[in-house]
TORLUM-110240 format. One record per residue (C-alpha): x, y, z; residue in three letters. Coordinates in steps of 0.1 Angstrom, whole numbers, padded with zeros to 4 digits, always signed. Each point is the difference from the previous one (the first is absolute). Example, Ala and Ser with C-alpha at 12.3 -4.5 7.8 and 13.67 -1.06 7.14 Angstrom:
BEGIN
+0123-0045+0078ALA+0014+0034-0007SER
This chain:
BEGIN
+0700+0741-0398MET+0002-0034-0016LYS+0011-0014+0033LYS-0030+0016+0017MET-0023-0014-0026LYS+0015-0034+0005LYS-0003+0002+0037SER-0036+0011-0003LYS-0007-0028-0024ASP+0018-0024+0023GLN-0019+0013+0030LYS-0033-0005-0019ALA+0010-0035-0010GLU+0010-0008+0036ILE-0033+0014+0012LYS-0019-0020-0026ASP+0019-0031+0011GLU-0007+0007+0036GLU-0037+0006-0008ILE+0000-0033-0019LYS+0017-0017+0029GLU-0024+0015+0025VAL-0030-0009-0022SER+0013-0036-0004THR+0007-0001+0037ASP-0035+0013+0006GLU-0014-0026-0024GLN+0020-0027+0018LYS-0014+0012+0033VAL-0035+0001-0014GLU+0004-0035-0015GLU+0013-0014+0033SER-0028+0018+0019GLU-0026-0015-0024GLU+0016-0034+0004LYS-0002+0003+0038GLU-0036+0012-0002MET-0009-0030-0022ILE+0017-0024+0025VAL-0018+0017+0029GLU-0034-0002-0018GLU+0007-0037-0007GLU+0008-0006+0037GLU-0032+0019+0010ILE-0020-0021-0025GLU+0016-0032+0014GLU-0006+0011+0036LEU-0036+0009-0008SER-0005-0034-0017ASP+0015-0016+0030LEU-0021+0021+0023GLU-0031-0008-0021LYS+0008-0037+0003ALA+0005+0002+0038GLU-0033+0019+0004ILE-0018-0026-0022ALA+0015-0028+0020THR-0010+0016+0033ALA-0035+0005-0012GLU-0003-0036-0013ALA+0014-0013+0033LYS-0025+0021+0020ASP-0028-0012-0022LYS+0011-0036+0005TYR+0003+0004+0038LEU-0035+0015+0001ARG-0015-0028-0021LEU+0018-0026+0021TYR-0013+0015+0032SER-0036+0002-0014GLU+0003-0037-0011PHE+0013-0010+0034GLU-0028+0018+0018ASN-0025-0016-0024PHE+0015-0035+0006ARG-0001+0004+0038ARG-0036+0014-0001ARG-0013-0029-0022THR+0018-0026+0021ALA-0016+0015+0032LYS-0034+0000-0017GLU+0005-0035-0012ARG+0009-0013+0035ASN-0030+0018+0014GLN-0022-0016-0027LEU+0013-0034+0009PHE-0005+0006+0037ALA-0036+0010-0005THR-0009-0019-0031ALA-0025-0023+0017GLY-0014+0026+0023ARG-0032+0007-0021ASP-0007-0037-0004LEU+0005-0007+0037VAL-0023+0029+0009GLU-0027-0014-0023ASP+0005-0035+0014LEU-0004+0010+0036LEU-0039+0000-0002PRO+0001-0035-0014VAL+0022-0011+0029LEU-0024+0016+0024ASP-0029-0019-0017ASP+0020-0033+0004LEU+0005+0007+0037ASP-0037+0006+0004ARG-0009-0031-0019ALA+0023-0021+0022LYS-0016+0015+0031GLN-0035-0007-0013SER+0009-0035-0010SER+0011-0007+0036ASP-0034+0010+0012ASP-0023-0029+0007GLU-0030+0017-0017LYS+0019+0002-0033ALA-0013-0024-0027THR+0020-0015-0027LEU-0020+0020-0025GLU+0008+0033+0016SER+0037-0008+0002VAL+0000-0009-0038LYS-0018+0032-0008GLU+0025+0021+0020GLY+0029-0018-0017MET-0015+0007-0035ASN-0005+0037+0008LEU+0037+0002+0012ILE+0012-0018-0030SER-0019+0023-0023GLN+0013+0031+0018LYS+0036-0013-0003LEU-0004-0007-0037LYS-0015+0035-0006LYS+0028+0017+0019THR+0026-0019-0020LEU-0018+0007-0033GLU+0000+0037+0009ASN+0038-0002+0003LYS+0003-0015-0035GLY-0002-0037+0007LEU-0018-0020-0026LYS-0005-0038-0002LYS+0009-0018-0032MET-0030-0014-0019GLU+0009-0035-0009ILE-0022-0029-0009LYS+0004-0036-0011LYS+0010-0003-0036GLY+0019+0034-0002ASP+0033-0001-0019LYS+0030-0002+0023PHE+0020+0032+0000ASP+0033+0000+0019ASP-0002+0038+0005GLU-0030-0005+0023PHE-0001-0036+0009HIS+0023-0024+0019GLU-0005-0037-0009ALA+0005-0021+0032ILE-0008-0033-0017THR-0014-0017-0030GLN-0027-0026-0002ILE-0012-0022-0028PRO-0030+0018-0016ALA-0023-0002-0030GLU+0014+0012-0033LYS-0018+0034+0002LYS+0018+0008+0034PHE+0035-0010-0011VAL+0023+0030+0007GLY-0029+0019+0016LYS-0010+0007+0036ILE-0019-0029+0016VAL-0002+0013+0036ASP+0009+0031+0020VAL+0017-0008+0033VAL+0007+0035+0011GLU-0013+0032-0017PRO+0024+0026-0013GLY-0002+0038+0007TYR+0008+0032-0017PHE+0010+0032+0018LEU-0007+0030-0024ASN+0004-0023-0031ASP+0033-0016+0013THR+0000-0036+0009VAL+0008-0004+0038ILE-0009-0036+0002ARG-0002-0026-0028PHE-0030-0022-0001ALA+0010-0036+0009LYS-0017-0023-0024VAL-0001-0036-0012VAL+0004-0005-0037THR-0012-0028-0022GLY+0024-0025-0016ALA-0004-0027-0026LYS-0013-0033+0013LYS
């Protein structure tokens, strides 16, 4: 009986040891599975970060290409408009000057007529001159107002010579040789003037 008890006890111990071994094996398997899962999750996270970066890069590239295309279209369109503007820039002015040209032709024809008097030719030329000035003024042309004794200003005047002058005219305008003009407040021709110098 003692032998049987021993064998039962031994069997129980063996079973306990087997259970322990199985449980430790199961724990090892579970631990290795957990480690594998952690590694897989990290790989998935890495892939998803990489995929996110690739998507962000693709979106940025697409946005850049669209902006570049829009800018190129804008640049081409403005260049074309600019060329058209230069090509037709003087069209309005020329159209407005055509009636003045017609008047000059009529004046020339009437001056060739034997019945034309010097007085009528002068009157016709004055009318044409006024019409031309009015047309140019309507386009923004304005004559500089300069008189003798005005201070010389190199932003508006061009001194072509100096002459000895009285003390009050030294460094000032003595005579206007050619008037200056503004076009919409921008100087398009400097007034050519004579300035006074010390005697």
